[in-house]
C-alpha positions, 0 to 999 in steps of 0.5 A: 500500500503506497502513501498518498501525497508528495514525498519531501525526502527524509523526515525525522520521527516527528514528521519534519524534514531534517535539515541535516539530511543534505550531507552526502552519504558516506562523506567524511564529516569533520570540523565545524560540520561535525560539531553542528551535526553532533549538536543537532543529533544531541538535541533531537536525541534528548527530546526523545528521538531514537538512534535508529530514527536519527540514523535514517533521517540523516542517511548515516549508519546506526554506529555513526550516530551512536559514536557521535552521540557518545563523543558529544557526552550524551547519556544514552538510554537503555534498550527498553522492553520487558526484562526477563525474570527468574521463574520461582 
């Protein structure tokens, strides 16, 4: 089933077009560009976006986004989900 309406390119988990998506896929990101990307990712992650959603919206890998967040000092959230308990 296809969605109706125009496609505006990659979006973040909140439905807005991501400004960071203009980076070329696979291009090395250094210096001020990397600092700006790290700040944007940090802000979105702290507002509740997942690493996977950020990776998809920027066209980068999960590992890259995880590394950039870690380098910028973000406290990463746990994986969530139900935990297993011992049977009595």
